[in-house]
C-alpha positions, -999 to +999 in steps of 0.1 A: +223+393-244+251+376-263+264+342-253+297+354-241+281+379-218+257+353-204+287+330-196+306+358-179+276+368-158+271+331-148+307+329-137+302+361-116+272+346-098+289+313-094+319+330-077+295+342-050+275+310-043+302+289-025+308+319-002+271+322+006+268+285+014+297+286+037+283+316+055+254+296+069+278+274+088+291+288+121+314+267+142+305+238+120+267+240+125+238+255+106+217+279+127+183+282+109+168+305+135+192+334+130+194+354+098+225+352+077+234+388+086+230+383+124+249+351+123+277+364+102+281+394+124+291+372+153+319+357+134+336+389+124+365+405+142+364+442+149+387+450+120+365+429+097+334+447+108+351+481+102+362+469+068+326+465+057+322+503+058+347+509+030+339+511-007+370+511-028+372+525-064+380+501-092+392+514-126+396+483-149+408+506-177+440+512-156+449+476-162+460+445-142+484+464-120+457+487-106+432+458-103+457+436-086+462+464-060+424+466-055+423+429-050+450+431-024+432+459-005+400+438-004+418+407+007+439+424+034+413+447+048+380+428+043+366+457+023+328+455+020+320+471-014+334+484-047+325+514-068+333+510-105+345+537-128+348+538-167+350+503-180+338+482-208+315+453-201+339+425-208+366+439-185+342+446-158+328+410-158+363+396-157+375+416-128+341+415-110+343+378-108+379+378-097+372+403-068+342+383-056+364+352-053+390+373-034+366+384-007+356+364+023+321+381+022+301+390-009+310+424-022+284+450-029+290+466-063+279+501-070+282+527-097+269+560-108+242+551-133+221+583-133+213+578-170+219+540-170+252+521-169+264+541-199+274+568-174+303+546-165+303+518-191+316+521-226+295+514-257+261+512-238+230+530-249+222+560-227+189+567-210+176+603-211+192+628-187+172+637-155+163+672-168+148+656-199+128+632-177+117+661-155+105+680-186+086+649-198+066+652-165+052+617-166+057+599-132+046+565-145+072+568-173+098+579-148+092+549-126+094+527-157+127+542-167+141+536-132+130+500-134+148+496-167+180+511-153+177+488-123+173+458-146+203+469-165+223+473-133+211+440-118+219+421-150+255+432-146+257+424-109+254+459-094+235+462-062+238+499-058+229+527-082+241+560-068+210+577-081+187+596-084+200+632-080+176+649-055+192+683-059+169+712-070+188+730-097+179+765-086+212+779-099+212+777-137+250+782-137+256+752-115+287+736-129+282+701-116+244+694-112+224+711-140+211+685-164+216+658-137+187+674-118+150+669-126+145+706-125+142+738-104+108+731-089+113+713-056+079+698-056+082+684-091+118+672-084+104+655-053+078+636-073+104+625-098+129+614-071+101+593-054+093+577-088+129+567-094+133+554-059+103+532-063+115+519-096+150+511-083+139+495-050+111+473-063+136+460-089+161+449-063+186+477-068+194+500-040+189+537-046+210+565-032+194+599-032+220+626-035+236+651-025+222+660+009+218+687+021+214+699-015+239+707-042+216+726-065+223+762-056+261+762-060+286+777-084+315+755-073+320+719-084+328+699-052+352+677-073+375+708-073+365+729-043+342+733-013+308+749-023+290+770+002+252+770+004+240+803+018+205+793+027+186+793+060+172+762+076+137+774+066+147+778+029+163+744+029+133+727+045+108+744+022+128+738-010+160+718-012+149+691+013+115+684-003+129+659-028+150+642-001+119+638+021+099+624-008+127+600-017+130+588+019+092+584+021+093+563-011+118+539+005+153+550-005+179+525+009+205+552+012+212+589+011+245+602-002+258+632+017+277+658-003+308+678+005+289+711+011+295+739+035+262+750+050+268+777+076+231+778+087+233+741+097+269+738+108+286+772+115+320+754+118+323+752+081+326+714+082+315+698+049+282+680+052+298+646+046+320+651+076+294+669+098+277+650+126+253+679+130+242+678+094+239+640+093+225+633+128+205+664+136+191+671+102+192+641+079+183+616+106+166+640+130+146+665+109+140+641+080+138+609+100+161+589+078+169+555+092+188+539+062+224+538+051+243+571+049+268+571+021+296+597+017+303+613-016+337+603-030+363+610-004+390+618-030+371+649-041+391+681-035+363+696-014+375+674+014+408+658+003+428+691+001+422+697+038+423+662+053+446+633+050+435+602+031+429+581+063+418+611+083+389+620+060+375+585+061+375+585+099+358+619+101+331+608+076+325+577+097+323+596+129+299+620+113+276+591+105+285+579+070+280+541+069+297+535+036+329+554+029+332+559-009+365+561-026+387+557+005+423+560-006+441+546+025+418+518+037+443+501+060+453+533+078+416+544+082+405+510+096+432+512+122+423+547+131+386+538+135+397+507+156+416+530+179+385+552+183+366+521+194+393+510+217+394+545+233+356+545+237+351+574+214+330+550+192+312+521+209+314+486+196+276+485+198+275+513+172+300+494+150+278+463+153+246+482+145+260+499+115+278+468+102+246+448+105+228+473+082+254+465+055+252+427+061+215+428+059+218+445+025+241+417+014+216+391+027+189+408+008+210+409-024+226+375-023+205+353+000+170+366-007+173+386-039+144+406-053+141+399-090+129+429-110+110+429-142+130+420-173+129+446-201+137+441-238+156+466-260+123+475-277+107+484-244+137+505-234+137+523-268+100+530-265+105+545-230+133+567-243+113+578-273+083+587-251+105+608-229+115+630-258+080+631-273+069+646-240+098+668-232+106+685-266+091+720-266+079+741-295+085+777-283+075+797-313+053+788-343+043+818-364+012+812-386+011+776-373+039+767-397+045+734-379+037+707-385+046+710-422+016+702-444+019+704-482+054+692-490+054+700-527+079+729-523+116+724-517+131+720-482+167+728-471+181+714-439+212+730-425+228+712-395+254+730-374+279+708-354+278+671-357+259+655-387+226+643-373+223+610-390+190+599-374+173+633-380+184+632-417+173+596-421+139+602-406+132+635-423+141+618-457+113+594-451+088+622-452+101+644-481+130+650-505+153+672-485+186+688-493+210+684-463+241+705-457+264+707-427+286+734-411+310+729-383+312+752-353+345+764-366+329+774-399+301+792-381+325+811-358+348+821-387+320+836-407+321+809-434+283+803-432+271+811-468+242+787-475+226+785-510+190+791-501+176+801-535+145+781-546+137+767-511+104+774-494+113+759-461+146+760-442+153+739-411+183+747-391+194+722-365+221+732-339+238+702-322+253+712-289+286+697-278+276+696-242+246+702-219+267+717-192+268+755-186+305+757-196+316+766-231+284+786-240+263+755-231+279+737-260+267+762-286+288+779-313+296+816-311+283+839-338+250+820-341+231+852-346+248+856-379+233+823-390+198+835-381+203+868-398+213+853-431+182+832-434+159+847-461+128+866-448+108+850-476+112+814-465+096+795-436+124+791-411+126+766-383+154+763-358+159+733-336+183+734-306+195+699-297+208+708-263+202+725-230+174+751-230+197+775-212+214+780-246+184+802-254+196+826-227+224+838-251+204+867-263+198+853-298+178+873-323+148+850-332+129+877-351+137+859-384+127+825-370+092+814-375+093+782-355+117+774-326+122+740-310+143+730-280+150+693-277+171+691-245+196+665-258+214+654-290+209+617-295+193+593-319+160+591-298+154+628-298+165+634-334+141+607-345+112+623-327+119+659-336+119+649-373+085+633-368+072+663-349+082+687-376+063+666-402+033+661-379+035+624-371+041+632-334+025+662-316+044+688-297+034+690-260+066+698-240+071+728-217+102+745-205+109+735-169+131+765-164+132+800-178+154+805-209+167+840-207+143+869-215+128+852-245+109+823-229+097+819-194+092+787-173+063+767-187+067+781-222+056+757-249+030+753-276+008+723-285+002+708-319-019+679-332-009+651-354-017+655-391-022+620-403+013+612-415+026+578-407+045+576-374+076+555-374+069+535-342+074+500-329+054+471-316+056+482-280+038+515-287+008+498-303+006+470-278+018+442-301+040+414-287+072+415-308+076+378-303+044+371-322+059+390-351+088+367-352+065+343-371+068+366-401+106+360-402+099+322-404+073+326-431+095+349-453+128+330-447+111+298-457+098+314-489+132+328-498+148+294-491+124+278-515+132+304-541+098+320-541+115+354-544+150+368-538+139+394-512+111+416-500+101+447-480+073+444-455+056+473-437+027+473-413+010+501-395-020+503-372-039+535-367-012+553-385+016+540-364+042+520-384+052+492-360+068+467-384+092+475-411+117+449-422+136+439-453+145+404-462+169+388-487+185+404-517+177+421-550+188+390-569+199+359-552+232+364-534+238+400-542+228+434-527+206+432-496+172+448-497+170+482-480+142+505-469+148+530-498+149+504-526+121+507-551+101+478-565+079+475-596+045+473-579+028+461-611-010+462-608-010+481-576-005+509-601-043+506-606-050+520-572-018+538-563-019+558-596-049+556-619-077+552-593-061+578-570-060+602-600-097+595-608-106+601-571-088+634-573-106+644-604-139+633-590-132+653-558-128+684-580-161+676-599-142+666-631-151+629-632-179+605-625-179+568-623-213+566-639-204+583-671-198+562-702-164+558-718-178+575-749-186+606-729-150+611-721-133+598-753-160+603-780-136+604-810-116+574-799-146+551-791-171+562-817-187+532-833-173+507-809-194+488-783-168+496-756-179+532-757-212+523-740-194+510-709-196+529-677-164+537-659-178+521-627-181+488-647-146+491-660-130+498-627-149+470-609-140+446-637-176+441-645-175+454-681-171+421-700-136+429-712-110+403-719-085+397-692-053+404-711-039+407-746-002+399-753+004+429-775+041+424-776+037+392-796+023+412-825+055+431-827+078+401-830+091+386-862+103+351-860+107+355-822+127+387-825+118+423-824+103+435-857+125+462-871+094+477-887+085+488-852+117+489-832+150+507-833+181+505-810+184+542-804+161+572-807+154+606-793+123+627-792+086+617-788+084+595-819+096+565-799+090+550-765+119+534-747+109+498-738+143+487-724+180+492-728+186+498-766+150+490-774+127+518-787+092+513-801+074+537-824+051+557-801+022+554-826+019+517-816+000+529-785-028+538-809-026+502-823-029+488-788-061+508-780-076+500-815-069+463-808-088+465-775-117+484-790-121+456-817-125+429-790-161+416-786-176+424-752-184+394-729-210+390-703-211+417-677-198+397-648-167+398-628-135+391-648-103+408-639-089+429-668-061+453-675-076+465-708-099+493-695-070+510-678-054+519-711-084+543-716-084+554-679-050+569-685-063+589-715-093+602-695-070+614-666-047+631-690-076+647-710-095+660-679-064+671-660-045+686-689-014+668-677+004+636-683-007+609-658+027+609-640+029+647-639-007+650-626-001+625-599+031+641-588+017+676-587-016+668-571-009+639-548+027+625-545+045+659-541+020+672-515+025+640-495+062+642-498+065+609-518+098+609-537+103+572-542+070+567-559+073+573-596+072+559-631+104+552-651+129+554-622+160+550-644+181+581-642+161+594-613+167+568-586+202+554-580+206+522-601+216+502-571+183+511-553+161+497-581+151+461-577+152+441-609+122+420-621+124+393-648+154+381-668+133+383-699+141+356-725+112+361-748+104+398-755+131+422-745+158+395-739+175+412-710+173+417-673+144+441-667+155+467-642+140+502-639+117+495-668+081+483-661+078+445-661+044+445-678+050+444-716+019+464-725+028+493-701+064+492-714+052+495-750+034+528-742+064+544-726+063+529-691+035+551-678+005+528-679-029+531-663-026+495-652+011+491-645+044+510-644+045+526-610+076+519-588+076+525-550+089+512-518+068+497-490+070+527-468+057+552-493+031+528-506+019+525-470+016+563-469-007+561-499-028+534-482-029+556-451-042+585-473-072+563-480-076+551-444-075+588-434-105+595-458-084+614-482-063+635-458-026+632-453-002+656-436-032+678-428-039+683-465-073+672-478-062+657-511-093+636-518-130+641-508-139+616-480-171+607-497-153+599-529-128+576-510-158+558-494-175+553-527-144+538-544-135+515-515-170+499-512-183+469-532-198+482-565-219+454-578-239+425-563-220+392-567-187+410-574-163+417-545-145+446-563-146+482-554-139+509-580-103+501-588-098+485-554-099+448-547-118+435-516-122+403-497-143+375-513-180+381-506-194+360-478-163+339-470-135+365-470-101+358-483-092+359-519-064+383-526-062+390-489-062+367-459-096+356-444-087+376-413-093+409-431-126+425-426-153+430-453-146+467-451-109+462-461-095+471-495-063+470-515-047+454-545-020+429-555+006+429-582+019+403-606+055+410-596+047+397-561+032+426-543+003+434-520-011+465-504-041+462-481-059+485-457-085+476-431-106+504-416-120+481-390-088+473-371-067+501-386-041+477-402-022+490-432-001+463-447+023+463-477+044+435-491+067+441-520+088+414-537+102+406-571+089+370-573+092+372-611+130+371-608+145+354-627+114+339-643+078+351-642+066+315-644+077+311-607+044+307-588+058+296-554+049+329-538+013+321-546+014+284-537+030+292-504+006+320-497+034+341-482+016+374-486-016+363-469+002+343-443+021+374-432-011+393-431-027+366-409+001+369-384-003+407-383-041+405-378-037+378-351-011+400-333-035+429-333-062+408-318-041+400-288-025+435-284-023+449-248 
């Protein structure tokens, strides 16, 4: 809540308080025995009592002239309440405060907020429509949504929410109810109505179930004409009235009566809102309702075309409506009702009893208010996401095409209608996808000519312009032509972001392998549908109504998750977001102290990514860090590339940790002691190898690049590009390996070393028959959909998405960007066994999840589970290391990771300021990427501050206290 809004709301409340204090004083004395409502009733004149029954309509968008007129009506007639129509928040607060000051009694404020205040307020996030909530079929969630809507209303000073809709939408062509109804099953609608009533009422906001005696089976919109309901009393009681009965039982404060002609109830043809028979005999009699009866808007043509402005209000009041909504001639109506009282047609006792009901609501709202639970934006988002996770239905899924598994083949996404930004963004997180868009006009004109060659999977998303039955349910004409043009050789998925009734349009789905209906077209549902297609979220929804001849009521298929990371939030995993705010303080302090310019942090638990945040910039005071920026991950290459490749080979029976180096590279290692080393020893840093050799120094002459080795430009394979305008003879890679082989071996105890990985690369390339980067792409990265994890990103990744490392003053003498920071890896062409890989935090987390999933990702078994277990365990006594993987210090924990990590955890860090760590015990998957070496690799502040491990500690502590 912004500061300006808080001040405005405070002023609105402050405007009411002086009135409340004065209302306790009658004839100069305080009467503590009587309630505020009882006592106030005795002070009101007959006209003032009658004024309480009127609810005038305020349209702040019409400006000061209109609002001044409303103020005048309230002041002159003692109006009791106001219904608000389209308005922005600031204007509403300004006028709401002013009107409260005008009134001699507190005003009840109401609005139609069936899907939250966004139904009437501009620029507010929308809750799901009722038919989506009904399809989700989770009553606990429904009640929670209602509580959230109530909180939203209460925060803005609304006492009434004219919701929920209790109509059973038994007529699919209903022009006015449709998506506003929870469905066409009266029992299920009743359960939903009761849940919403409970949610509103316990949160201090009055519910109003509508539109009695039932607006669901109509083909006329009562805003424009009088609908007729041709149902018997028995049919109404056994169907349409079940939700009203359930809402009343749940404690609804009010029932709104619709402008409906129901001959079986009132043969005179009198609309329900004006019918004493319908209100007294049936609503109050048959259903036993004792609360407030509210009229539907009295300006609607169903009643306004036949009756005068004052006359219609009088008739509604006489019929039993206690609050007369949208009365257009209040003064005339008050006088007409007064005359009825004076003539004895209406007793003053009845006036007093009905007025007291309203005053008691005001007492409850303003004197003894019920404070509902406060909800955060995150909690609200999670409720909306859950709704669409549960409601979205998979109607067709030939050969179990969904969820998508192996992503190594090309995917085309064609959107029709609006461009689905959220769907595009989320799907891009899972795979490299080509997106193209066609407008409805292009579809209808026959301009749909997609280029589908080379694609294995095509996803077509259709984005409806409306969820109402009109205009073809918001769907374009000629859609069959789209389906018919899809190749029969591709896997085709169609998603309808709109009303399931759209499927009644006799579409030909024979060429469609998977069909999804998503009910709405908003960011929440687009987000979840993308995740469902890729398997991070399961399909479980069912159609709540039949969709033509293709799909009957209850249609829907289930799928299971396939191990892909789910883009989630703290609320889903039970983590308190406030605890995560400590991460902000830790990172912001580090950036302020120039430990690094910026970073990416990702954290997931049990495969649910609940924290993803970017901090700072690429280089101090320039481009902000974004999710899709790639970092040089330095030595994390050892596990994310080389070790992963070895595990893949071992899973295929092509590699063993217990073989000697000479068994794989006999010609290269012949005659050298290093040939006797086992690969397990090398990968666990137990081989007695030196830590590091500065190979680049041997290629310098007087501090500059030796022209005997380097040239400024070159093509072909004879040279490796080391940096801009720097090429090194590729044969120098042999010199590097020869230099390593000539080194004497030390004692076989733990000493971290890069040197063995120069040979690991050769083993992988020899056994796989492919270059290291190609083998990884073909066998791991592409299958997982990773497209931001690669070597040598220059020319592949946009330059502005590559984060620079060091401003090298010694070797390459330039800013290193898109070239590996490690000099040795750079000298062999950027693809090193120990360094050279670039990635972002999200994709690196996906790789770590592969290991947590025991080698499975996206439903594809990439690595043998036994192999993953072997590599991630401690290899030697007295040495904490796994095979390739780092682990916590034996006995005490900590080391590269925080002490809060379990002994079963594993991961790796990188010289550039990176860390990736996975913990099977609590399911935490944590990645931290920074460029702490910018501008100078001698900057050790990241290490001295312990930023990476401090963040990890916060995450582990947050998981310990999760709900």
